[in-house]
LOZAVEX-715076 format. One record per atom (N, C-alpha, C, O, CB): y, x, z; residue in three letters. Coordinates in pm, 1 decimal. Atoms other than C-alpha are relative to their C-alpha. Glycine has a CB too. Example, Ala and Ser with C-alpha at 12.3 -4.5 7.8 and 13.67 -1.06 7.14 Angstrom:
BEGIN
+----------+----------+----------+------+
!        Y !        X !        Z ! type !
+----------+----------+----------+------+
!   -119.0 !     89.0 !      0.0 !  Ala !
!   -450.0 !   1230.0 !    780.0 !  Ala !
!    120.0 !     90.0 !      0.0 !  Ala !
!    118.1 !    193.6 !     66.5 !  Ala !
!      2.7 !    -99.2 !    124.6 !  Ala !
!   -119.0 !    -82.0 !     -6.0 !  Ser !
!   -106.0 !   1367.0 !    714.0 !  Ser !
!    109.0 !    -77.0 !     73.0 !  Ser !
!    219.8 !    -26.1 !     89.9 !  Ser !
!     46.2 !     41.4 !   -141.5 !  Ser !
+----------+----------+----------+------+
REM end
This chain:
BEGIN
+----------+----------+----------+------+
!        Y !        X !        Z ! type !
+----------+----------+----------+------+
!    -25.7 !     16.5 !   -137.7 !  Met !
!  -2958.9 !   1966.4 !   3361.0 !  Met !
!    153.7 !    -19.9 !     26.3 !  Met !
!    231.3 !     74.8 !     13.9 !  Met !
!    -55.2 !    120.7 !     75.8 !  Met !
!   -141.2 !     27.0 !    -30.9 !  Leu !
!  -2626.0 !   1805.8 !   3451.5 !  Leu !
!     30.5 !     25.2 !    136.1 !  Leu !
!    -29.9 !    -35.0 !    224.9 !  Leu !
!     37.8 !   -135.4 !    -30.6 !  Leu !
!    -27.2 !    -45.2 !   -140.0 !  Ile !
!  -2469.4 !   1969.6 !   3755.1 !  Ile !
!    141.7 !    -56.2 !     38.2 !  Ile !
!    237.8 !    -39.4 !    -36.9 !  Ile !
!     -5.4 !    165.5 !     12.7 !  Ile !
!   -125.8 !     47.0 !    -44.5 !  Ser !
!  -2192.5 !   1800.8 !   3954.3 !  Ser !
!     51.4 !     76.4 !    123.9 !  Ser !
!    170.5 !     70.7 !    154.5 !  Ser !
!    -10.0 !   -145.7 !     28.4 !  Ser !
!    -34.8 !    -80.4 !   -111.3 !  Leu !
!  -2190.9 !   2025.3 !   4257.2 !  Leu !
!    -40.2 !    150.8 !    -31.7 !  Leu !
!   -136.3 !    177.4 !   -103.8 !  Leu !
!    -71.2 !    -55.5 !    129.6 !  Leu !
!     44.8 !   -140.9 !     16.7 !  Pro !
!  -2198.4 !   2409.6 !   4265.6 !  Pro !
!   -133.0 !     14.7 !     70.4 !  Pro !
!   -144.2 !    -33.1 !    183.3 !  Pro !
!    105.7 !    103.4 !     57.8 !  Pro !
!    124.0 !    -23.6 !    -57.0 !  Leu !
!  -2555.8 !   2509.1 !   4336.7 !  Leu !
!    -38.6 !    144.6 !     -8.9 !  Leu !
!      1.3 !    216.8 !   -100.3 !  Leu !
!    -98.9 !    -83.9 !    -62.0 !  Leu !
!     45.0 !   -134.0 !     -5.3 !  Thr !
!  -2722.8 !   2831.2 !   4436.3 !  Thr !
!   -147.8 !    -14.2 !    -29.9 !  Thr !
!   -218.3 !    -90.5 !     36.2 !  Thr !
!     31.4 !     71.4 !    138.4 !  Thr !
!    147.2 !     12.6 !     32.7 !  Leu !
!  -3066.0 !   2879.8 !   4271.5 !  Leu !
!    -56.8 !    125.3 !     70.2 !  Leu !
!      3.8 !    232.2 !     63.5 !  Leu !
!    -34.1 !     -3.8 !   -168.2 !  Leu !
!     53.5 !   -102.7 !    -75.5 !  Val !
!  -3297.1 !   3094.4 !   4487.1 !  Val !
!   -150.9 !     17.1 !    -35.1 !  Val !
!   -223.3 !    -82.4 !    -39.3 !  Val !
!     22.7 !    -28.2 !    147.0 !  Val !
!    140.4 !    -13.5 !     23.5 !  Cys !
!  -3636.1 !   3248.6 !   4403.6 !  Cys !
!    -75.7 !     15.2 !    139.1 !  Cys !
!    -39.2 !    100.6 !    220.0 !  Cys !
!    -25.8 !    123.6 !    -95.1 !  Cys !
!     66.3 !    -14.8 !   -124.0 !  Pro !
!  -3881.6 !   3195.4 !   4691.0 !  Pro !
!    -87.7 !    119.4 !     17.9 !  Pro !
!   -127.1 !    152.1 !    129.8 !  Pro !
!    -75.0 !   -112.6 !     22.2 !  Pro !
!     84.7 !   -126.0 !     -4.4 !  Glu !
!  -4084.6 !   3505.1 !   4607.2 !  Glu !
!     73.9 !    122.7 !     26.1 !  Glu !
!     40.8 !    196.4 !    118.9 !  Glu !
!    -71.9 !     20.0 !   -126.4 !  Glu !
!    -74.7 !   -135.8 !    -13.0 !  Cys !
!  -3828.0 !   3792.3 !   4562.1 !  Cys !
!    138.7 !    -24.9 !     52.8 !  Cys !
!    212.2 !     73.1 !     64.5 !  Cys !
!     11.2 !     78.1 !   -141.8 !  Cys !
!   -134.3 !     17.6 !    -55.4 !  Ser !
!  -3508.3 !   3625.7 !   4705.0 !  Ser !
!    108.6 !     21.6 !   -100.4 !  Ser !
!    223.4 !     33.2 !    -57.7 !  Ser !
!     21.0 !     92.1 !    113.7 !  Ser !
!   -102.4 !     -7.0 !    105.0 !  Trp !
!  -3319.7 !   3660.7 !   4373.5 !  Trp !
!     81.9 !   -131.4 !      6.5 !  Trp !
!     24.0 !   -237.6 !     29.5 !  Trp !
!    -66.2 !     20.9 !   -144.8 !  Trp !
!    -73.0 !    116.5 !     -5.3 !  Lys !
!  -3031.9 !   3418.4 !   4365.6 !  Lys !
!    119.9 !      8.4 !    -95.2 !  Lys !
!    168.0 !    118.1 !   -123.7 !  Lys !
!     41.1 !    -26.6 !    139.5 !  Lys !
!   -119.7 !      4.2 !     82.1 !  Thr !
!  -2743.2 !   3306.9 !   4138.4 !  Thr !
!     63.8 !   -139.5 !     31.8 !  Thr !
!     -1.7 !   -236.6 !     69.7 !  Thr !
!    -34.0 !     20.3 !   -159.5 !  Thr !
!    -86.3 !    127.7 !    -21.1 !  Thr !
!  -2467.1 !   3041.1 !   4172.9 !  Thr !
!     32.2 !    -59.2 !   -127.3 !  Thr !
!     85.6 !      9.1 !   -214.7 !  Thr !
!    133.8 !     27.7 !     75.1 !  Thr !
!    -33.3 !     74.3 !    128.1 !  Val !
!  -2430.8 !   2781.5 !   3899.0 !  Val !
!    112.5 !   -107.1 !     30.9 !  Val !
!     97.2 !   -195.3 !    115.4 !  Val !
!   -135.4 !    -74.2 !    -61.6 !  Val !
!   -111.3 !     87.4 !    -17.5 !  Leu !
!  -2093.5 !   2602.6 !   3871.7 !  Leu !
!    -15.4 !   -116.2 !    -90.2 !  Leu !
!    -80.3 !   -106.3 !   -194.4 !  Leu !
!    129.3 !     70.1 !    -24.6 !  Leu !
!     -2.9 !    116.6 !     86.3 !  Pro !
!  -2044.7 !   2252.8 !   3734.1 !  Pro !
!     66.1 !     26.1 !   -137.0 !  Pro !
!    155.9 !    109.9 !   -145.4 !  Pro !
!     72.2 !   -111.2 !     70.3 !  Pro !
!    -55.1 !    -15.2 !    134.8 !  Cys !
!  -1962.8 !   2229.2 !   3361.9 !  Cys !
!    130.5 !    -69.0 !      2.1 !  Cys !
!    149.4 !   -168.8 !     71.5 !  Cys !
!    -93.3 !    -57.2 !   -111.3 !  Cys !
!   -127.9 !     68.8 !     22.5 !  Cys !
!  -1604.0 !   2150.0 !   3257.1 !  Cys !
!     59.7 !     48.8 !   -133.4 !  Cys !
!     14.7 !    147.7 !   -191.2 !  Cys !
!    100.3 !     26.2 !    119.6 !  Cys !
!    -64.4 !    -33.7 !    136.6 !  Asp !
!  -1380.8 !   2162.1 !   2942.3 !  Asp !
!     59.6 !    137.2 !      3.4 !  Asp !
!     60.5 !    203.5 !   -100.4 !  Asp !
!    114.3 !   -103.7 !    -39.5 !  Asp !
!    -66.2 !   -126.3 !     -4.0 !  Ser !
!  -1205.0 !   2473.8 !   3061.3 !  Ser !
!    -91.0 !    122.1 !     -1.3 !  Ser !
!    -43.8 !    235.4 !    -10.9 !  Ser !
!     82.9 !      4.2 !    116.9 !  Ser !
!     95.5 !   -105.1 !     -5.8 !  Arg !
!  -1524.2 !   2677.1 !   3075.5 !  Arg !
!   -101.8 !    -27.6 !   -119.3 !  Arg !
!   -212.8 !    -74.9 !    -94.7 !  Arg !
!    -71.4 !      4.8 !    145.5 !  Arg !
!     93.5 !     31.3 !    111.9 !  Pro !
!  -1681.4 !   2647.2 !   2720.7 !  Pro !
!   -115.3 !     94.6 !    -13.6 !  Pro !
!   -211.2 !     65.2 !    -84.9 !  Pro !
!     73.4 !     -1.3 !   -128.9 !  Pro !
!    107.8 !   -105.2 !     18.0 !  Thr !
!  -1898.1 !   2960.7 !   2755.8 !  Thr !
!   -106.1 !     -5.1 !    107.4 !  Thr !
!   -173.7 !     94.5 !    132.8 !  Thr !
!     61.4 !    141.2 !      0.1 !  Thr !
!    101.3 !      9.6 !   -107.7 !  Val !
!  -2120.5 !   2835.1 !   3032.2 !  Val !
!   -129.9 !     -3.6 !    -62.7 !  Val !
!   -159.7 !    -79.8 !   -154.6 !  Val !
!     18.5 !   -122.1 !     90.1 !  Val !
!    147.7 !    -10.1 !     34.3 !  Leu !
!  -2483.6 !   2937.4 !   2995.0 !  Leu !
!    -81.2 !   -103.8 !     70.0 !  Leu !
!    -36.8 !   -144.4 !    177.5 !  Leu !
!    -56.7 !    138.5 !     36.8 !  Leu !
!     77.6 !     86.5 !    -69.4 !  Pro !
!  -2756.8 !   2697.1 !   3088.8 !  Pro !
!    -63.6 !     74.0 !    121.4 !  Pro !
!    -91.1 !    193.7 !    114.0 !  Pro !
!   -100.7 !    -59.9 !    -91.7 !  Pro !
!     66.3 !    -70.8 !   -118.4 !  Pro !
!  -2908.1 !   2772.0 !   3434.3 !  Pro !
!   -137.7 !     47.7 !    -36.0 !  Pro !
!   -203.9 !     -9.5 !   -122.5 !  Pro !
!    -10.9 !    -94.5 !    125.1 !  Pro !
!    131.5 !    -50.3 !     30.9 !  Pro !
!  -3220.9 !   2975.6 !   3434.1 !  Pro !
!   -113.8 !    -98.6 !     52.6 !  Pro !
!    -91.1 !   -168.2 !    151.6 !  Pro !
!    -15.6 !    142.6 !     63.0 !  Pro !
!    110.6 !     83.5 !    -42.9 !  Thr !
!  -3559.2 !   2788.0 !   3467.8 !  Thr !
!   -101.1 !     73.0 !     81.5 !  Thr !
!   -179.5 !     13.0 !    155.1 !  Thr !
!    -66.1 !    -59.6 !   -116.0 !  Thr !
!     87.9 !    -79.4 !    -81.1 !  Cys !
!  -3746.3 !   3074.5 !   3616.9 !  Cys !
!     73.3 !    126.8 !     53.5 !  Cys !
!    184.7 !    155.3 !      9.5 !  Cys !
!   -124.8 !     38.6 !    -81.7 !  Cys !
!    -70.9 !   -116.8 !    -45.9 !  Cys !
!  -3662.8 !   3393.2 !   3809.6 !  Cys !
!      0.1 !    103.8 !    -99.2 !  Cys !
!   -108.8 !    136.0 !   -146.6 !  Cys !
!    -54.9 !     51.2 !    122.5 !  Cys !
!     -0.5 !   -109.6 !     98.6 !  Pro !
!  -3545.5 !   3671.1 !   3568.2 !  Pro !
!    -62.1 !    131.0 !     58.9 !  Pro !
!    -97.2 !    221.8 !    -16.4 !  Pro !
!    146.7 !     27.0 !    -47.6 !  Pro !
!     42.4 !   -120.7 !    -58.9 !  Ala !
!  -3662.6 !   3930.6 !   3817.2 !  Ala !
!   -165.1 !      2.7 !      8.2 !  Ala !
!   -230.2 !     99.8 !    -30.3 !  Ala !
!     70.1 !     12.5 !    144.4 !  Ala !
!    143.8 !      1.5 !    -16.4 !  Cys !
!  -4027.3 !   3818.9 !   3894.1 !  Cys !
!    -61.4 !   -106.4 !    -85.7 !  Cys !
!   -184.2 !   -110.0 !    -94.0 !  Cys !
!    -37.5 !    -21.1 !    144.2 !  Cys !
!     62.2 !    109.6 !     85.1 !  His !
!  -4077.3 !   3515.9 !   3658.6 !  His !
!    -73.8 !   -107.3 !     76.3 !  His !
!   -161.6 !   -175.2 !     23.1 !  His !
!    -97.4 !     60.0 !    -97.8 !  His !
!     68.9 !     91.8 !    -76.5 !  Asp !
!  -4181.5 !   3302.4 !   3941.8 !  Asp !
!     54.0 !   -140.4 !    -27.8 !  Asp !
!    175.5 !   -153.9 !    -42.1 !  Asp !
!      9.2 !     36.7 !    143.6 !  Asp !
!    -36.2 !    140.9 !     14.9 !  Leu !
!  -4171.1 !   2918.2 !   3890.6 !  Leu !
!    -36.7 !    -84.6 !    123.1 !  Leu !
!   -136.8 !    -58.1 !    189.7 !  Leu !
!    -68.0 !    -57.1 !   -123.1 !  Leu !
!   -136.0 !     32.4 !     38.6 !  Pro !
!  -3992.2 !   2702.5 !   4003.3 !  Pro !
!     92.2 !     63.9 !    106.7 !  Pro !
!     53.4 !    109.1 !    214.5 !  Pro !
!     21.6 !   -158.2 !    -11.6 !  Pro !
!   -104.4 !    -55.4 !    -90.1 !  Leu !
!  -3664.2 !   2819.1 !   4153.6 !  Leu !
!     40.1 !   -111.9 !     99.3 !  Leu !
!     46.2 !   -228.9 !     61.6 !  Leu !
!    128.5 !     52.6 !    -83.5 !  Leu !
!    -49.2 !     93.9 !    -97.0 !  Gly !
!  -3548.8 !   2648.7 !   4471.3 !  Gly !
!    152.1 !      0.1 !    -20.4 !  Gly !
!    211.1 !     85.9 !    -86.0 !  Gly !
!    -43.0 !     38.3 !    149.5 !  Gly !
!   -146.8 !     16.1 !     18.8 !  Tyr !
!  -3191.9 !   2528.9 !   4494.2 !  Tyr !
!     60.8 !    -59.9 !    131.2 !  Tyr !
!     -6.6 !   -129.3 !    207.3 !  Tyr !
!     31.5 !    -95.6 !   -127.0 !  Tyr !
!    -67.4 !     60.3 !   -109.5 !  Arg !
!  -2928.5 !   2440.4 !   4757.3 !  Arg !
!    151.7 !     -5.7 !    -30.2 !  Arg !
!    197.2 !     61.4 !   -122.8 !  Arg !
!    -29.6 !     77.5 !    129.6 !  Arg !
!   -146.2 !      4.9 !     29.5 !  Glu !
!  -2558.2 !   2357.6 !   4767.4 !  Glu !
!     61.3 !    137.8 !     32.0 !  Glu !
!     37.0 !    198.0 !    136.6 !  Glu !
!     72.8 !   -115.2 !     85.2 !  Glu !
!    -58.9 !   -128.6 !    -22.8 !  Ala !
!  -2358.6 !   2668.6 !   4726.9 !  Ala !
!    106.0 !     10.8 !    103.2 !  Ala !
!    181.5 !    -85.1 !    119.1 !  Ala !
!     52.0 !     45.9 !   -118.7 !  Ala !
!   -101.7 !    -14.1 !    -97.7 !  Thr !
!  -2137.5 !   2800.6 !   4999.6 !  Thr !
!    129.4 !     30.9 !    -63.2 !  Thr !
!    132.2 !     64.6 !   -181.6 !  Thr !
!    -35.1 !    102.7 !     97.3 !  Thr !
!   -134.2 !    -33.9 !     53.7 !  Asn !
!  -1763.1 !   2855.8 !   4955.2 !  Asn !
!      1.1 !    140.6 !    -48.3 !  Asn !
!     52.2 !    167.4 !   -157.1 !  Asn !
!    110.0 !    -19.2 !    105.3 !  Asn !
!     -0.6 !   -138.1 !     44.8 !  Lys !
!  -1819.1 !   3231.8 !   4942.8 !  Lys !
!    -68.0 !     16.5 !   -132.4 !  Lys !
!    -17.4 !     85.4 !   -221.0 !  Lys !
!    -65.1 !     87.9 !    101.0 !  Lys !
!     82.1 !     -9.6 !    123.9 !  Glu !
!  -2084.2 !   3195.0 !   4671.7 !  Glu !
!     82.7 !    -56.8 !   -121.9 !  Glu !
!     84.5 !      2.9 !   -229.5 !  Glu !
!   -139.2 !    -81.9 !     18.1 !  Glu !
!    -79.4 !     58.4 !    112.0 !  Val !
!  -1855.4 !   2964.8 !   4458.7 !  Val !
!    113.2 !     89.0 !    -30.5 !  Val !
!    142.3 !    108.9 !   -148.4 !  Val !
!     52.2 !   -141.1 !     32.5 !  Val !
!   -109.7 !    -88.5 !     39.1 !  Leu !
!  -1559.8 !   3202.7 !   4492.7 !  Leu !
!    -52.9 !    122.5 !    -67.1 !  Leu !
!     13.1 !    167.4 !   -160.9 !  Leu !
!     84.2 !     38.9 !    119.6 !  Leu !
!     61.0 !   -114.1 !     70.4 !  Lys !
!  -1784.5 !   3499.6 !   4391.1 !  Lys !
!    -36.1 !    -38.1 !   -143.0 !  Lys !
!    -10.0 !     42.8 !   -232.0 !  Lys !
!   -125.8 !     49.4 !     74.8 !  Lys !
!     40.6 !     36.1 !    135.8 !  Ala !
!  -1918.5 !   3310.3 !   4082.8 !  Ala !
!    119.8 !    -25.1 !    -88.5 !  Ala !
!    121.4 !     11.3 !   -206.1 !  Ala !
!    -89.1 !   -122.7 !      1.8 !  Ala !
!   -120.2 !     13.3 !     71.2 !  Arg !
!  -1571.5 !   3205.0 !   3985.5 !  Arg !
!     77.2 !    128.9 !    -38.9 !  Arg !
!    127.7 !    145.0 !   -150.0 !  Arg !
!     83.2 !    -82.1 !     76.9 !  Arg !
!    -52.9 !   -126.2 !     22.1 !  Leu !
!  -1436.8 !   3548.0 !   4022.5 !  Leu !
!    -68.2 !     83.8 !   -113.6 !  Leu !
!     -5.0 !    142.7 !   -201.2 !  Leu !
!     -5.9 !     70.2 !    124.9 !  Leu !
!     81.6 !    -74.0 !     97.5 !  Glu !
!  -1717.5 !   3704.3 !   3822.7 !  Glu !
!     25.8 !    -62.7 !   -142.0 !  Glu !
!     40.3 !     10.8 !   -239.7 !  Glu !
!   -157.1 !     -6.3 !     40.1 !  Glu !
!    -24.8 !     63.5 !    115.4 !  Glu !
!  -1661.9 !   3452.6 !   3556.4 !  Glu !
!    143.2 !     24.3 !    -61.9 !  Glu !
!    157.7 !     36.1 !   -183.5 !  Glu !
!    -24.2 !   -136.5 !     24.4 !  Glu !
!   -128.1 !    -40.1 !     37.5 !  Phe !
!  -1288.7 !   3523.6 !   3543.5 !  Phe !
!     13.1 !    132.7 !    -53.9 !  Phe !
!     79.6 !    156.2 !   -154.8 !  Phe !
!     82.1 !    -11.6 !    103.8 !  Phe !
!      0.8 !   -141.2 !     48.4 !  Leu !
!  -1344.5 !   3892.3 !   3512.8 !  Leu !
!    -62.8 !     21.0 !   -133.2 !  Leu !
!    -15.9 !    102.1 !   -213.1 !  Leu !
!    -70.4 !     86.0 !     96.1 !  Leu !
!     59.5 !    -10.7 !    129.9 !  Val !
!  -1578.6 !   3847.7 !   3222.9 !  Val !
!     94.9 !    -52.5 !   -109.9 !  Val !
!    113.5 !     11.3 !   -213.5 !  Val !
!   -131.7 !    -75.4 !     -2.1 !  Val !
!    -87.4 !     60.4 !     98.0 !  Leu !
!  -1338.4 !   3619.4 !   3040.3 !  Leu !
!    128.8 !     94.8 !    -17.6 !  Leu !
!    178.4 !    111.4 !   -129.0 !  Leu !
!     40.3 !   -150.1 !     47.4 !  Leu !
!   -120.2 !    -88.7 !      2.3 !  Asn !
!  -1041.7 !   3859.5 !   3127.3 !  Asn !
!    -41.0 !    122.5 !    -78.8 !  Asn !
!     42.6 !    168.9 !   -156.3 !  Asn !
!     51.4 !     39.9 !    148.3 !  Asn !
!     44.6 !   -117.6 !     68.0 !  Thr !
!  -1238.8 !   4154.3 !   2990.0 !  Thr !
!    -15.5 !    -30.3 !   -150.1 !  Thr !
!     19.7 !     55.0 !   -231.6 !  Thr !
!   -131.8 !     50.2 !     61.0 !  Thr !
!     11.7 !     42.7 !    134.5 !  Glu !
!  -1315.7 !   3966.7 !   2666.6 !  Glu !
!    134.6 !    -16.0 !    -67.3 !  Glu !
!    150.6 !     23.3 !   -182.8 !  Glu !
!    -75.3 !   -125.6 !     -5.5 !  Glu !
!   -135.6 !     20.1 !     51.6 !  Ile !
!   -948.5 !   3873.7 !   2617.3 !  Ile !
!     69.6 !    132.9 !    -17.0 !  Ile !
!    138.4 !    156.0 !   -116.4 !  Ile !
!     81.4 !    -90.7 !     93.1 !  Ile !
!    -66.1 !   -125.2 !     -9.5 !  Gly !
!   -831.9 !   4222.9 !   2711.3 !  Gly !
!    -44.4 !     88.7 !   -116.9 !  Gly !
!     35.3 !    174.7 !   -154.4 !  Gly !
!    -28.8 !     65.8 !    135.2 !  Gly !
!     45.2 !    -81.7 !    112.6 !  Arg !
!  -1030.2 !   4383.0 !   2425.2 !  Arg !
!     88.1 !    -13.8 !   -132.4 !  Arg !
!    106.5 !     76.7 !   -213.8 !  Arg !
!   -145.4 !    -38.7 !    -30.7 !  Arg !
!    -82.4 !     18.9 !    128.6 !  Asp !
!   -807.1 !   4217.4 !   2157.2 !  Asp !
!    143.6 !     28.7 !     26.6 !  Asp !
!    224.7 !     11.0 !    -64.3 !  Asp !
!    -12.3 !   -146.6 !    -57.8 !  Asp !
!   -153.9 !    -31.1 !    -23.4 !  Thr !
!   -471.9 !   4319.1 !   2321.6 !  Thr !
!     21.8 !    144.3 !      1.6 !  Thr !
!    -55.9 !    220.4 !     59.3 !  Thr !
!     56.3 !    -58.8 !    137.9 !  Thr !
!    -22.9 !   -144.9 !     -2.3 !  Pro !
!   -319.7 !   4648.5 !   2261.5 !  Pro !
!     48.4 !     46.0 !    130.6 !  Pro !
!    112.0 !    -26.7 !    207.0 !  Pro !
!     96.4 !     40.6 !   -104.0 !  Pro !
!    -44.7 !    -77.6 !   -130.5 !  Cys !
!   -258.8 !   4898.8 !   2547.8 !  Cys !
!    143.8 !     38.9 !     -8.2 !  Cys !
!    190.5 !     84.0 !   -112.8 !  Cys !
!    -85.5 !    134.6 !     23.8 !  Cys !
!   -145.7 !    -48.3 !     -7.4 !  Arg !
!     99.7 !   4970.0 !   2651.5 !  Arg !
!     -6.1 !    139.3 !     62.7 !  Arg !
!    -67.5 !    156.6 !    167.9 !  Arg !
!     97.7 !   -101.3 !     90.3 !  Arg !
!     -0.5 !   -136.5 !    -61.4 !  Pro !
!    157.1 !   5345.6 !   2712.4 !  Pro !
!     77.8 !     -5.5 !    137.2 !  Pro !
!    178.1 !    -75.4 !    151.7 !  Pro !
!     69.4 !    108.0 !   -101.3 !  Pro !
!    -61.7 !      0.5 !   -126.5 !  Thr !
!    245.9 !   5414.2 !   3070.1 !  Thr !
!    125.7 !     88.8 !      8.5 !  Thr !
!    211.0 !     71.4 !     95.5 !  Thr !
!    -98.4 !     41.4 !     99.6 !  Thr !
!   -114.0 !   -100.0 !      0.6 !  Glu !
!    493.6 !   5701.2 !   2981.6 !  Glu !
!    127.0 !    -71.4 !    -26.0 !  Glu !
!    231.3 !    -29.0 !     23.7 !  Glu !
!    -19.3 !    112.3 !   -107.9 !  Glu !
!   -126.5 !     70.7 !     28.9 !  Asp !
!    745.1 !   5448.5 !   2848.7 !  Asp !
!     45.5 !    -93.1 !    110.9 !  Asp !
!    143.5 !   -165.7 !     94.1 !  Asp !
!    -14.0 !    -79.2 !   -126.2 !  Asp !
!    -29.0 !     89.1 !   -115.5 !  Asn !
!    754.8 !   5267.1 !   3180.4 !  Asn !
!    123.0 !     50.9 !     65.7 !  Asn !
!    128.5 !    162.6 !    117.1 !  Asn !
!   -118.5 !     -6.5 !    102.6 !  Asn !
!   -133.2 !    -39.0 !    -61.7 !  Asp !
!   1116.9 !   5266.4 !   3304.8 !  Asp !
!     -3.0 !     17.5 !    148.7 !  Asp !
!     86.3 !     81.1 !    204.8 !  Asp !
!    104.8 !   -103.9 !    -31.0 !  Asp !
!     -1.2 !      2.2 !   -147.0 !  Cys !
!   1016.3 !   5227.8 !   3666.1 !  Cys !
!    -27.5 !    144.8 !     59.7 !  Cys !
!     17.3 !    173.9 !    170.6 !  Cys !
!   -109.4 !   -103.5 !     51.9 !  Cys !
!     28.8 !   -122.8 !    -51.7 !  Lys !
!    884.4 !   5587.4 !   3700.8 !  Lys !
!    126.9 !     91.7 !     25.4 !  Lys !
!    131.0 !    173.1 !    117.6 !  Lys !
!    -94.6 !     62.6 !    -90.6 !  Lys !
!   -114.9 !    -79.9 !     -6.5 !  Ser !
!   1223.1 !   5739.8 !   3647.9 !  Ser !
!     89.2 !    -36.3 !    110.3 !  Ser !
!    172.5 !     45.7 !    148.9 !  Ser !
!     69.9 !     -5.5 !   -121.8 !  Ser !
!    -84.0 !     50.2 !   -108.3 !  Arg !
!   1386.3 !   5536.6 !   3921.2 !  Arg !
!    -51.3 !     44.4 !    137.2 !  Arg !
!   -170.0 !     30.2 !    166.2 !  Arg !
!      7.2 !   -152.0 !     -5.9 !  Arg !
!     42.6 !    -47.7 !   -129.5 !  Ser !
!   1376.3 !   5679.6 !   4268.1 !  Ser !
!     47.0 !   -100.6 !    108.2 !  Ser !
!    153.8 !   -160.6 !     96.3 !  Ser !
!     56.3 !    143.8 !     27.0 !  Ser !
!    -30.6 !     90.2 !   -109.9 !  Leu !
!   1372.6 !   5472.6 !   4589.8 !  Leu !
!     95.6 !     70.4 !     98.3 !  Leu !
!     68.2 !    182.9 !    140.2 !  Leu !
!   -131.1 !    -45.8 !     72.0 !  Leu !
!    -93.4 !    -58.2 !   -103.1 !  Leu !
!   1670.6 !   5537.6 !   4827.5 !  Leu !
!    -27.4 !    -52.3 !    136.8 !  Leu !
!     40.5 !    -14.3 !    232.2 !  Leu !
!    145.7 !    -29.7 !    -34.6 !  Leu !
+----------+----------+----------+------+
REM end
């Protein structure tokens, strides 16, 4: 399924929904959209054009997942060494 617009897939039985963003080179970890509802396994899913709010939510969730994956490989900096704590505001 080649997607050019963001779509929201909706289950007519249980109202489960998810937003599917179009594929692009900067998002190589995109999973294929579901073919049936993962909650009730009803076929087929309905679809509609995603609202701006749904697109923003899907992009934010994707960013947070990628940021978490990247963050696992980076070392943590100790907060005690932070120079800003010792400074007082006048």
